[in-house]
C-alpha positions in Angstrom: 4.1 11.2 11.2 2.6 10.1 7.7 4.0 8.1 5.7 3.4 8.7 2.1 3.3 5.3 -0.2 3.1 6.4 -3.6 6.3 5.4 -4.8 5.1 1.9 -4.8 3.7 1.0 -7.6 3.3 -1.6 -8.7 5.5 -1.7 -11.6 8.3 -1.2 -9.0 7.5 -3.6 -6.7 6.7 -6.5 -9.3 11.0 -5.8 -10.9 11.6 -5.5 -7.7 9.8 -9.1 -6.6 12.0 -9.9 -10.6 14.9 -9.3 -9.7 15.1 -11.5 -6.8 14.6 -14.3 -8.6 17.2 -13.4 -11.1 19.3 -12.8 -7.6 19.0 -16.9 -6.5 18.8 -18.3 -10.1 19.6 -15.5 -13.3 19.1 -18.3 -16.2 15.1 -18.5 -15.6 13.0 -16.8 -18.3 11.7 -13.5 -15.9 9.6 -12.8 -19.8 6.2 -10.5 -19.4 4.1 -14.5 -20.3 6.7 -16.7 -18.8 5.7 -19.0 -15.0 8.1 -17.3 -13.3 6.7 -13.8 -14.3 3.0 -15.0 -14.8 3.8 -15.6 -10.4 4.8 -12.2 -9.2 2.8 -10.2 -11.3 -0.4 -10.9 -9.5 1.5 -10.6 -6.3 3.0 -7.0 -7.4 -0.6 -6.4 -8.1 -2.2 -7.8 -4.6 0.8 -5.8 -2.7 0.0 -2.5 -4.3 -3.4 -2.6 -3.6 -2.0 -2.7 0.1 0.2 0.5 0.0 -3.0 2.2 -1.2 -4.7 1.3 2.0 -2.0 1.5 3.9 -1.4 5.6 2.7 -5.1 5.7 4.0 -5.0 4.2 7.0 -2.1 6.5 7.5 -4.0 9.8 7.2 -6.9 8.7 8.7 -5.1 8.0 11.9 -4.1 12.2 12.3 -6.3 14.8 13.3 -4.5 17.1 11.0 -4.8 14.6 8.3 -8.1 13.2 8.6 -12.0 13.6 6.4 -15.0 14.5 9.4 -15.9 11.4 9.5 -12.4 9.4 10.6 -12.4 13.0 13.2 -15.5 11.8 14.8 -14.6 8.4 15.3 -11.0 9.8 16.6 -13.0 12.4 19.1 -15.3 9.9 20.0 -12.4 7.9 21.4 -10.6 10.9 23.6 -14.8 11.4 25.2 -15.3 14.3 23.0 -18.2 14.9 22.6 -19.4 17.3 19.1 -21.8 20.2 19.8 -25.4 19.9 17.2 -24.7 23.0 14.0 
């Protein structure tokens, strides 16, 4: 099953992270350039990069969506050799 993570943008992740901080203590400053914002913003970027990698890994794991190079690797895992063109 192909799972798409395009909706997991840096901004959405950052907003969720800041909402979690706000749930614990609503009195903290979370404006851009505040210590809290500056602490979670880089993590949000890294998480969005991880979601992009997950999407790619999910795509290459299935024969119906994998590019040719990865199809060859998937076939080799199953003991199938391709014929030369």
